[in-house]
N, C-alpha and C positions, 0 to 999 in steps of 0.2 A: 285164589292163586297162591301157590306156595313160593317161598323165597328161593327154593332150590331151582325152580324153573327160571326165575329172573337171573340167578347167578349163571345158569347155563346159557341163557340168551346173551348175557353180557360177554361171556367168553366167546360165543359164536360171533358176536358183532366185532370182536377184535380181529377177525379174519376178513375185513372189508376189502373190496376190490378197488385198488387204486388205479390210476391211469395206465401204469405199466402192465399190471395184471389184466386189465380190461382189454388193452390192445393185443396182448399175447393170446387171450382167449378168443377174440374175434378172428385173429389171424389163423388160429388153429381150426375154429369152426368153419371158416370159409376157405380154408386151405390156401391162404394168400402168402406170398413172399413180400419182403420189404419192397422189392422192385415192383411187384404188382400194385402195391399201394402208391408208389411214386407215379407210375403210369396212370392209374385211375384218378389221381389227384390233378392230372394235367401239369405235373411238374411243380405243384404248389408246395410239395414236401419231398425231400430227398429220401432215398432208402437209408442213408446214414442217419438222418434225423429220426426216422421211424425206429431204427435200431437203438438209438440213444434213448428214446422214450421207453422202449421195451426193457432196456437195461437199467433204467432208473436214473440216467445221467441228466435228462431233461424232465423235470417234474412240474414245471410251470410254463408250458409253451405259450406263445403269443396267440391272440385271437385268430390271426391269419393262419397260423400253423394248425390250430385246432380245427378250423374250417376245412383246411386242406386234408387233414388227417381223416375227418369224418367222410369227406368225399372219396378219399382213397380207399377207405375201409368199406364204403357203401353203407354207412350208418347215418342215422339222423343226427344233425348237428346238435340239437338240444340234448340228446343222450350223451354225446361226447363231452359237451360242456358240463353236464351234471356230474359226470365221473371226474372230470378235471377239477371241479369244485369240491370233491370229496363226498358227493352224494351218490346214492344208489343209481344205477343206470336208468331204471324206469320209475315212473311215478304212477299214482292211482289213475290220474287223468289219461296219461299216455297208454297205460295198460288197458283201460276201458275203451279207448279209441281204436286200439289195434286188436281187440279181442282178448287181451291179457295173455298170461301164460308165459312159460319160458321157451326159448328156442330148444329144439330137440337135443342137441349136444349138451347144452347147459343143464337140461333136465336130467340127462343121463349122468353127468358129472355130479349133480346134486344128489341123485339117488345113490351113487357110489359112495359119496362122502357120508351119507346117512347110514348106510348098511355097514360101512367100515368103522364107524365110531359108535360103540355101544351107548355112550352118553347121548349122542344125537338121536339114535334109534329110540331110546327111552323117552326123550323129549318129544319127538314126533308122535309116539304112541300116546303120551299124556295129552298132547294138544288135540289129537284126533278124537279123544273122548270128551272134550269140552263141547258144550252146546254152541251153536253158531254165534250167538250174541257174545259169549265169553271169548271166543276166538277173535271176534272183531275188536273187542276192548283190548285184548292182549296185543293184537297187531298194532293198534295205535300206540300202546306203551313202547313196543319194540321200535317202532319208527321214531318215536320221540327220543328214545335212548340213542338211536343211531344219529339223529340230527344233532343232539347235544354233544355227542362224541366228536362229530365232524367239526363242530364249532370250537371245541376245546383244542383241537390239533390243526391249526391253520396250515395250509400247504406251504412248502418251502418257497423262498422268494427268488430262487434262481430263475432266470429267464433264458429262453433259447431263441 
C-alpha cells in the first residue's frame, strides 16, 4: 500500500459527518422540515432545537433530545447516538443486519463527490484494483484512523 493512498484517505477522513451535517442530510433525503421532525417526535424536540442542531449551535444535545431527534427523523437511535459521539453513522454489525449499503441519495451524493474530485476518482480506481483481502486490510486501517481521529477531537461540552 502506498503512502499516497494513506495521505489521500486522511484528507478524506477530515470531511467527517458531524451531527449537524448528518441531520441536514437526513432532512434532505427524507424531505422533512424542522416542523415535521417536531411532530414525529411527539413534541420531544422543537423545530427551533432541530434548527439549532443543523446550524451547529447545539453540538452536544442531551440523551432525551437525541432520542427525540431519532424518533422525529425516523432514524435508529443507535445511529443518531453514534453520530453524536463523532463516529460514522453505521457499523459493520448494523450494516450486516440491514443488508448493508448506502441509502440511494447518499450513494448518489458519494458518486458525485467521487467524479467531481480527480483525487478521489484516482483513489477509488486504485482501490478497485486491489485484491479483496487487501481491500479488507485497508478498510480496517481507515476505520482505525477514523476512530483515533474521533478520539483526538472530543465533542464540545455545550449542552442543550
